MARTOR-975011 format. One line per 10 residues: for each residue x, y, z of C-alpha. Coordinates in nm, 3 decimals. Layout:
% residues N
X,Y,Z; ...
This chain:
% residues 391
-3.480,-19.178,-8.169; -3.312,-19.410,-7.916; -3.105,-19.726,-7.938; -3.398,-19.921,-7.797; -3.622,-19.796,-8.079; -3.354,-19.881,-8.337; -3.313,-20.236,-8.209; -3.687,-20.284,-8.189; -3.722,-20.179,-8.554; -3.430,-20.397,-8.668
-3.572,-20.697,-8.482; -3.835,-20.708,-8.758; -3.565,-20.770,-9.021; -3.527,-21.144,-9.072; -3.195,-21.286,-9.188; -3.257,-21.419,-9.543; -3.344,-21.789,-9.536; -3.413,-21.791,-9.161; -3.696,-21.715,-8.924; -3.463,-21.537,-8.682
-3.393,-21.164,-8.700; -3.058,-20.990,-8.735; -3.069,-20.852,-8.380; -3.128,-21.193,-8.224; -2.845,-21.337,-8.434; -2.617,-21.067,-8.288; -2.530,-20.921,-8.627; -2.617,-20.557,-8.542; -2.326,-20.354,-8.408; -2.195,-19.998,-8.365
-2.528,-19.813,-8.355; -2.480,-19.436,-8.382; -2.775,-19.196,-8.342; -2.760,-18.829,-8.428; -3.102,-18.677,-8.384; -3.320,-18.863,-8.632; -3.022,-18.995,-8.830; -2.917,-19.354,-8.766; -2.610,-19.549,-8.876; -2.506,-19.899,-8.778
-2.311,-20.205,-8.894; -2.451,-20.547,-8.977; -2.182,-20.816,-8.957; -2.316,-21.104,-9.168; -2.176,-21.447,-9.248; -2.266,-21.458,-9.617; -2.071,-21.302,-9.902; -2.373,-21.314,-10.135; -2.455,-20.957,-10.249; -2.829,-21.029,-10.260
-2.825,-21.105,-9.886; -2.659,-20.771,-9.810; -2.901,-20.584,-10.035; -3.210,-20.743,-9.882; -3.097,-20.662,-9.528; -3.013,-20.302,-9.627; -3.351,-20.247,-9.792; -3.558,-20.400,-9.513; -3.359,-20.230,-9.236; -3.398,-19.891,-9.403
-3.773,-19.943,-9.444; -3.828,-20.047,-9.081; -3.619,-19.762,-8.936; -3.791,-19.496,-9.145; -4.122,-19.644,-9.037; -4.001,-19.599,-8.677; -3.920,-19.231,-8.738; -3.565,-19.219,-8.872; -3.496,-18.950,-9.134; -3.168,-19.081,-9.275
-3.037,-19.438,-9.246; -2.683,-19.553,-9.316; -2.639,-19.932,-9.318; -2.281,-20.057,-9.324; -2.275,-20.424,-9.426; -1.967,-20.611,-9.313; -1.945,-20.936,-9.509; -1.667,-21.184,-9.585; -1.502,-21.161,-9.923; -1.632,-21.413,-10.173
-1.369,-21.690,-10.171; -1.192,-21.792,-10.487; -1.321,-22.129,-10.597; -1.060,-22.400,-10.614; -1.178,-22.496,-10.961; -1.216,-22.264,-11.256; -1.445,-22.511,-11.432; -1.678,-22.790,-11.332; -1.970,-22.822,-11.094; -1.970,-22.675,-10.743
-2.293,-22.670,-10.541; -2.119,-22.523,-10.233; -1.919,-22.230,-10.374; -1.877,-22.060,-10.036; -1.635,-22.338,-9.937; -1.284,-22.274,-10.065; -1.146,-22.628,-10.040; -1.282,-22.979,-9.997; -1.088,-23.263,-9.831; -1.229,-23.612,-9.890
-1.123,-23.855,-9.617; -1.170,-24.210,-9.738; -1.079,-24.569,-9.660; -1.121,-24.894,-9.844; -1.284,-25.059,-9.542; -1.445,-24.973,-9.213; -1.289,-24.993,-8.868; -0.958,-24.828,-8.952; -1.018,-24.505,-8.759; -1.131,-24.287,-9.048
-1.384,-24.086,-8.846; -1.142,-24.043,-8.557; -0.880,-23.916,-8.800; -1.129,-23.682,-8.967; -1.231,-23.528,-8.634; -0.878,-23.476,-8.507; -0.745,-23.344,-8.837; -1.037,-23.100,-8.858; -0.969,-22.980,-8.503; -0.597,-22.949,-8.580
-0.669,-22.742,-8.891; -0.888,-22.513,-8.680; -0.604,-22.477,-8.428; -0.393,-22.355,-8.720; -0.636,-22.065,-8.758; -0.834,-22.207,-9.050; -1.211,-22.184,-9.073; -1.309,-22.550,-9.082; -1.624,-22.751,-9.142; -1.665,-23.124,-9.087
-1.927,-23.315,-9.283; -2.002,-23.664,-9.153; -2.102,-23.824,-9.482; -2.078,-24.175,-9.337; -2.456,-24.209,-9.361; -2.487,-24.562,-9.221; -2.239,-24.511,-8.936; -2.253,-24.145,-8.828; -2.020,-24.136,-8.526; -1.884,-23.782,-8.548
-2.148,-23.622,-8.317; -2.045,-23.852,-8.033; -1.677,-23.788,-8.098; -1.738,-23.413,-8.071; -1.961,-23.439,-7.764; -2.275,-23.316,-7.940; -2.467,-23.641,-7.984; -2.764,-23.495,-7.796; -2.764,-23.165,-7.985; -3.009,-23.114,-8.269
-2.933,-22.854,-8.537; -3.139,-22.540,-8.571; -3.371,-22.542,-8.872; -3.477,-22.201,-9.001; -3.656,-22.147,-9.326; -3.521,-22.387,-9.584; -3.172,-22.414,-9.438; -3.006,-22.601,-9.153; -2.745,-22.437,-8.933; -2.436,-22.652,-8.867
-2.354,-22.747,-8.509; -2.043,-22.584,-8.363; -1.792,-22.762,-8.140; -1.420,-22.727,-8.070; -1.383,-22.441,-8.316; -1.536,-22.620,-8.617; -1.875,-22.644,-8.785; -2.025,-22.993,-8.811; -2.320,-23.169,-8.968; -2.406,-23.538,-8.959
-2.699,-23.766,-9.030; -2.653,-23.870,-8.668; -2.762,-23.520,-8.565; -3.081,-23.542,-8.768; -3.220,-23.879,-8.660; -3.292,-24.056,-8.332; -3.006,-24.235,-8.160; -2.982,-24.599,-8.264; -3.218,-24.556,-8.560; -3.111,-24.751,-8.866
-3.110,-24.614,-9.219; -3.210,-24.867,-9.482; -3.148,-24.665,-9.794; -3.070,-24.746,-10.154; -2.792,-24.571,-10.341; -3.015,-24.300,-10.485; -3.111,-24.184,-10.134; -2.747,-24.171,-10.029; -2.663,-23.963,-10.335; -2.944,-23.718,-10.258
-2.838,-23.689,-9.895; -2.480,-23.603,-9.994; -2.604,-23.327,-10.224; -2.835,-23.186,-9.955; -2.555,-23.185,-9.697; -2.356,-22.965,-9.934; -2.635,-22.740,-10.065; -2.886,-22.708,-9.779; -2.654,-22.668,-9.480; -2.566,-22.305,-9.410
-2.190,-22.355,-9.406; -1.989,-22.041,-9.342; -1.719,-21.912,-9.577; -1.496,-22.206,-9.494; -1.127,-22.243,-9.573; -1.181,-22.617,-9.590; -1.463,-22.868,-9.549; -1.337,-23.203,-9.422; -1.567,-23.478,-9.547; -1.569,-23.810,-9.362
-1.683,-24.053,-9.632; -1.842,-24.398,-9.592; -1.600,-24.688,-9.636; -1.552,-24.814,-9.990; -1.570,-24.664,-10.338; -1.937,-24.631,-10.427; -2.225,-24.393,-10.489; -2.136,-24.150,-10.210; -1.781,-24.097,-10.334; -1.885,-24.052,-10.697
-2.167,-23.813,-10.604; -1.933,-23.597,-10.396; -1.672,-23.579,-10.673; -1.940,-23.477,-10.923; -2.102,-23.220,-10.691; -1.794,-23.022,-10.585; -1.433,-22.997,-10.701; -1.251,-23.200,-10.435; -0.919,-23.028,-10.366; -0.752,-23.326,-10.202
-0.810,-23.685,-10.102; -0.676,-23.852,-9.788; -0.670,-24.226,-9.728; -0.674,-24.374,-9.377; -0.544,-24.726,-9.331; -0.399,-24.959,-9.070; -0.071,-25.151,-9.111; -0.232,-25.492,-9.175; -0.220,-25.634,-9.525; -0.597,-25.685,-9.542
-0.643,-25.312,-9.479; -0.374,-25.213,-9.727; -0.543,-25.421,-9.997; -0.861,-25.214,-9.963; -0.672,-24.888,-9.921; -0.522,-24.938,-10.265; -0.875,-24.934,-10.402; -0.939,-24.604,-10.225; -0.624,-24.451,-10.375; -0.712,-24.589,-10.716
-1.053,-24.423,-10.686; -0.887,-24.086,-10.623; -0.684,-24.125,-10.942; -0.987,-24.222,-11.151; -1.186,-23.926,-11.018; -0.896,-23.683,-11.079; -0.866,-23.604,-10.707; -0.513,-23.503,-10.599; -0.386,-23.736,-10.325; -0.274,-23.546,-10.015
-0.131,-23.859,-9.854; -0.194,-24.158,-9.631; -0.258,-24.170,-9.257; -0.133,-24.499,-9.111; -0.355,-24.541,-8.807; -0.304,-24.784,-8.515; 0.064,-24.772,-8.607; 0.233,-24.898,-8.292; 0.109,-24.876,-7.934; 0.209,-24.622,-7.668
0.193,-24.765,-7.316; 0.012,-24.517,-7.088; 0.230,-24.597,-6.786; 0.574,-24.570,-6.946; 0.516,-24.382,-7.273; 0.714,-24.648,-7.456; 0.596,-24.725,-7.809; 0.557,-25.090,-7.908; 0.506,-25.235,-8.254; 0.220,-25.480,-8.200
0.009,-25.457,-8.517; 0.282,-25.359,-8.759; 0.426,-25.022,-8.848; 0.547,-24.850,-9.162; 0.385,-25.101,-9.398; 0.206,-24.824,-9.590; 0.527,-24.684,-9.740; 0.541,-24.918,-10.044; 0.176,-24.839,-10.120; 0.246,-24.466,-10.095
0.529,-24.496,-10.349; 0.306,-24.700,-10.577; 0.057,-24.411,-10.595; 0.318,-24.133,-10.595; 0.218,-23.998,-10.255; 0.346,-24.019,-9.898; 0.256,-24.135,-9.552; 0.197,-23.800,-9.383; 0.176,-23.941,-9.031; 0.171,-24.265,-8.832
-0.080,-24.241,-8.548; -0.024,-24.491,-8.267; -0.278,-24.673,-8.055; -0.307,-24.454,-7.747; -0.579,-24.487,-7.480; -0.641,-24.112,-7.487; -0.766,-24.136,-7.846; -1.025,-24.398,-7.754; -1.146,-24.224,-7.438; -1.154,-23.892,-7.619
-1.374,-24.036,-7.892; -1.609,-24.203,-7.647; -1.641,-23.899,-7.421; -1.662,-23.638,-7.697; -1.322,-23.486,-7.617; -1.092,-23.504,-7.922; -0.735,-23.575,-7.820; -0.608,-23.299,-8.051; -0.800,-23.044,-7.843; -0.795,-23.174,-7.486
-0.444,-23.326,-7.488; -0.241,-23.117,-7.735; 0.089,-23.229,-7.585; 0.015,-23.599,-7.637; 0.207,-23.783,-7.905; -0.110,-23.859,-8.096; -0.217,-23.493,-8.100; 0.126,-23.393,-8.229; 0.100,-23.646,-8.510; -0.248,-23.530,-8.607
-0.113,-23.175,-8.617; 0.171,-23.294,-8.839; -0.088,-23.445,-9.075; -0.295,-23.123,-9.075; 0.009,-22.911,-9.157; 0.103,-23.144,-9.442; -0.252,-23.143,-9.580; -0.279,-22.764,-9.572; 0.058,-22.724,-9.747; -0.065,-22.968,-10.012
-0.392,-22.778,-10.059; -0.208,-22.448,-10.098; 0.023,-22.604,-10.355; -0.274,-22.740,-10.553; -0.439,-22.397,-10.559; -0.117,-22.223,-10.661; -0.102,-22.457,-10.959; -0.451,-22.364,-11.073; -0.679,-22.567,-10.849; -0.889,-22.867,-10.945
-1.164,-22.939,-11.194; -1.437,-23.201,-11.181; -1.572,-23.139,-11.532; -1.422,-23.465,-11.659; -1.615,-23.680,-11.409; -1.960,-23.540,-11.480; -2.217,-23.792,-11.610; -2.270,-23.795,-11.986; -2.602,-23.980,-11.998; -2.930,-23.808,-12.091
-3.124,-23.646,-11.800; -3.341,-23.890,-11.608; -3.154,-24.197,-11.732; -2.938,-24.406,-11.501; -2.586,-24.431,-11.640; -2.535,-24.771,-11.483; -2.853,-24.923,-11.624; -2.884,-25.107,-11.953; -3.091,-24.821,-12.092; -2.839,-24.566,-11.981
-2.556,-24.758,-12.139; -2.738,-24.784,-12.472; -2.838,-24.416,-12.483; -2.509,-24.274,-12.364; -2.254,-24.156,-12.616; -2.018,-24.442,-12.706; -1.713,-24.445,-12.483; -1.412,-24.664,-12.481; -1.384,-24.844,-12.149; -1.038,-24.786,-12.012
-0.864,-24.752,-11.681; -1.134,-24.945,-11.497; -1.430,-24.747,-11.634; -1.768,-24.916,-11.648; -1.800,-24.768,-11.997; -2.151,-24.629,-11.943; -2.072,-24.260,-11.908; -2.149,-24.234,-11.537; -1.823,-24.050,-11.481; -1.646,-24.325,-11.287
-1.363,-24.361,-11.535
């Protein structure tokens, strides 16, 4: 029995859910051969016990078929994370925490903030995923420099794309560049669920979710699919942006999502030649809104050319220019968000049971039929009164 024979036998053991074997994935380590006895370690990414058992059984079978007398398989797997909600629905239980990044309107720098906060969290040593749920405007692949990279599809799962220390998935990575998506709400809802369930996310400390602008189907579907640990609103100092940001914060309250804070983006301008900061679009105007919703402005990110060039060239400023003022402010936001998430979990986590739909299966809660068949509810706090969960 030789190491070559062992690897050849183990190359016939496919990783569950994939068409690639455990040797090709690089999971097999520390092979020890003593005569016809073989022991080795398989370092897997899943904490599911059925995955470990299947690999153990198949590896043992293949090695004995190759001539091994005794086989010792040591499975090294991550510990199953504690869910952030003790009750409610969670279709991605391997993710410990979910951060919903939202805005009342487009064009405020929500995706840029999501990318740089995700990178900053990874720099803090956290295992981070970034889901670009902005279905109609998926810009995250370009911002991470992977716009020409297609994800690997194996079996019935899709492997997230890795860049700058984070895992990422986006509709932009699944369709041709420039292709438009003309989808109704039901398709958006299904896509959000599939991004959570059918992407092979690792055992993440946090999944940052870059939401579409507004307060519609995508936001409600996410809140009903997983217990969102924290919500973050991105705004600019202008009044027209603040008006819509209030709607985003109000949505968090109605969906029982704890508010981690507000990022005031394009807050001032830093001249690249002198480093002097100028107040050209307003600054600090988000403070009254933060007090109104019992939260805080966790950072004010200025307009800085490095942010724009970094986004265009796929080089996030938080990674390539860590000493820049913008990178420091994104890091400040990430540190504040993580402290908030830890505090939420120490207090018992979150629960999305109260926002689950109450209509009969197969009936739209927001249709006339759904409203008539749903259990009578008193419309309050802005609820549509149909039982769709949007109270």
